[in-house]
N, C-alpha and C positions, 0 to 999 in steps of 0.2 A: 595193600599199601597201608602202612601204619600211619596213624594220626598222632601227632604230638599233643599231649594234654598237659595243660598247666597245672601244677600242684595247687591244691586248695590254699587260699590265703589264710594265714594264721591270724590269731587274735590281734587287734590293733595294739600298737605300742602304748603303754601308759604315758600320760602326760606328766612332765616333770613337776613334782610338787615343790612349792616354794620353801626355801629354808626358813626354819622357825627358831626363835630364841628358846632358852631352857624353859621359860614359863609358858610356852605355847604360842606367843605372839609372833607373827611373821616378821622376818628380818627385812628392813627397808634398805634397798640397794640404792646408792647414790650414783646417778648418771653423770659422767664427766662431760663437760662441754668445752668446746674450743674457746681459747682466750678471747677471740674476736666476738664470739656470741655473748660472753659475759660482759664485754666492755660496754656495749650499748652504743647508741648514736653519739652521746657525749664523748665517750672514750675514742671512738673512731675519728671524731672531729679533732680531738686533741692530738691524736697520732698523726693525722694528715697535716695539721698545723705545724707540728714539730718537724716532720719531714720536709715540709715546704721551707721553713725557716732555715733548716740545716742546708738544704740545697742552695738557697739564696746566698748563704754565707760562703759556700765553696765556689759558686759560679760568679759572684760579684767581682773578684780580682780579674778574671779573664774578660768579663764585660768591660771593666774599666780599661784594661789594656787595649781592647779593640777600639773603644771610644777615643783613647788617647792617640792611637795611631792614625785617626782620621781628623785630628784637630790641627790648627796652626800652632806654631811654636809657642806663642804667648798664652795659649789656652790649655796647654797639656795638663797642668796641675790644678784645674778649676773644679775637679771632682764632679763634673756634670756628665752623666752617662750619654746624653744626647748632645752631640756637638752643635755649636751655633752655626758653623759653616763646615760642611763635610769637605775634606781635602784629600781626594783620592790620589793626588799626585805624590803623597808621601811614599806609597808603595812603588811607584815608578822611580822615585829618586833612589830608594835603597837598592833596587836592581841595577841602577846605573852607577852608583857610588862604589859598591863592593861586589866581588864575584860570589854572590850569595848562592847562585845555582851550583857552582863548583863545590861550595861548602856542603850544601845539601846532598850532593852526590857522594862526596867523601864520607859523610856521616852515614848514608845509606849503605855503602859498601862495608864500612867498618862495623856498623851495627849488625848487619846480616851475618858477617863472618864471625863476630863475637858470639851472637846468639846461637848459631848453628854449632859452633865449636863447643861451647859450654854445655849445651843441651845433650849432645851426643856423648861427650866425654863423661859428664856427670852421670848420665844414665847407665853407661857401661860399668862404671865403678860402683854405683848403687846396686846394680843387679848382682855384681860379684859379692857385695856384702850381704845381700838378701838371700841368695841361693846357696852359695858355697858354705860349708862347715869346715873350718880349719882352726888349729890351735892359735890362740891370740887374736881371733877375729874381733872380739869386743874391745880389746885393748887398742888394736889398730884403728878401729872405727872411732873410739874415744879420742885418739890422737888426731885423727882427721877433723873431728868436730872442734877440738881445742884450738885449731888454727883460726877459728872465727873470732877468738878473743884478741888476736893480734891486730892492732890498728894498721890501716893501710899505709900510713906514713912511715911505719917501722920498716916496711919492705921496699919503700920507694927508692932509696939510695942503692941497696944491693941489686935490685932489678935493673936500675939504670946502668950500673957498672957492668952487669952481664951483657946487656944489649949494646953498650958502648964497645965492649971487647969483640962483639960480633959485627961491629960497624953498621948497626941498624938503629942507633939511638936517634937518628933524625928522620926516621920513616914512620909509616903508619902501622907497621907490623907489631910493635910493642903494645898497640892499643887493643889488639884482639888475640894475638898468639898465646898469651898466658892462659886463656880460656881453654886451650887444648888439654890442660892438666886438670880440668874440672874445678868445681867450687864446692866448698864444704857445706854451704847452706843448701844448694841444689842437690847434693849427694844425700843429705839427710832427708830432704823432702821426697825425693824419688824412692829412696830405700823404704820409706814407710808405705808407699804404694805397692812396691814389689812384695813386701812382706804380707800384704793383704791378699795376694793371689794364692789360690789353692795349689799346694805343692804337688798334688796328684796330677795336675796338668803337665808339669815338667817331667815327672816320673814316667807318665805314659808316653810323652814325646821321646824320652831317652830309650824306652823299650822299642819304639818304632824306628830307632836309629838316628834321631835328630842330634845334631851337634849342639854344643853350648851356644855358639853364635846363632844357630837356627832357633833355639828356644828363646833367646833374647829377642831376635828380630821378628819372629813369626808369632810368638805368644805374649811375651812381656810387653813389647812396645805397643801393639794394638790395644791391649787391655788397659794400659796406663797412658793412653793418649791425652786425657785431660790434664794429667800432671805434667806431661811433656809440653803441652801448650802453655800452661801457667809458667813453667820454667823459661820457655822461649820469650813470652811476653815480658816477664820480669827483667830478663837480660836485655831485651830491646830497649826498654825504658832506661835501664841503668847505663847502657852504652850510649844511647842517644843524648842523654843529659850529662855525661861525664865531662868535666872540665879539667880536672887535676892532671890526668895523664897527657892530654893534648898540650897543656901548658908546659909540661916537662919535656916532651919529646919533639913537638912540632915547631919548626922554625920558618919553613917556607909557607907563605900565605896560600899558595896553590894546594897545599896539603892540609889546610885547616879543616877541622870538623865544625859542625854548627856551633857548639858551645865556645870553642876557641875563636871562631869568627865573630860571635856575639861579643866576646871580650874585646876584640879589635874594634868592633863598631862602637862599643861603649867608650873605649879610649879615644876614638876619633870624634864622635858626635856627642858624647856625654859630658860629665863634669871634667873639666880640664881640657876639653876639646872645643868643638864648635857650639856646644850647648843646643843641639837640635834633638831634643828628646823624642820628638814625634818619629824621627827616623829609627831611633832605638826601639820604640814601641812597635813600629811596623815590622822591623826585622824579628822581634820577639814573637809577634803573632804568626808570621810566616813559618817559623821553626816549631811553633807549638801545635799548629793544625795537624801535621802528620801523626803526632802521638794521639790526638783525639780521634782521628779517623781509624788508626790502628786499633784503638780500644773498642770502638763501636763495631768494627768488623769481627773482632775476636771476643766480643763480650759474652756470647753464649758459652764458648769453650772456657773462658776465664772463670765465669761464675760456676760452671759445672765442676771445674777442677778444684776451686776453693771449697765448694760444698762437699765434694767427695772426700777431700782431705779432712774436713771437719767431721764427717761421719766415721772416718777411720780412726779418729782420736789421735 
């Protein structure tokens, strides 16, 4: 039975000698420290103070709105964040005065349809620009991006004429159906993500017999999920707060979205109406809370998508 013998250890490796200047003096290497380490306690305190002040500036308008929604009519504009007398009945009044629940439901349906439509369509177009190589690709992409320079009001009348010819000008369909054709901004955003994916993944998938749709759905979409989440959140916010298109297309109060309904509340209870600004404030708080909840639920994916886009340049 043979025994395995270990070869004799060689001489120890020589320790690295420090670099020296031409005169023989050793070169002093400067160690880089993190900016937070160089700032010191005073710098950290100033940074925390600046962040706190900025947060207060952004949070104050919403706190004022919540406070105003809990005040009597005569105290709405006294600029006190703590109401003298809390009036919870303002929220009960707004639910009884207008069909706010119907408006919230309409906005939820329109917002979800618009966000899903623009995310899927923009991702498909962006993948086509990122993966396929064809003559005139860059020129066509530049043409798509140039549409971002057109103001929305320029397209408003032509789009209305198209929907009117289709007998859909008084429905909710024009609020989300145009998103089926994608958005230039989202196409640009998603194309940058798709370009960052290794092309070898797709080539290997093609060798294994994957179709173009399979490569898009099974490879590109999972790897670019943060970008898709950012696109979805952006469109949710844009659609939820859109007032122009509902003003153009919606006539029936039962079809109103939240912004169009708030305009009706402002006309009825605001200036020129009953001057019950606490009702307007209560309605504004109710329709603002869903966006805050949606942001906190998707905050992790939102920050991840923005950070990934920043790293990709």
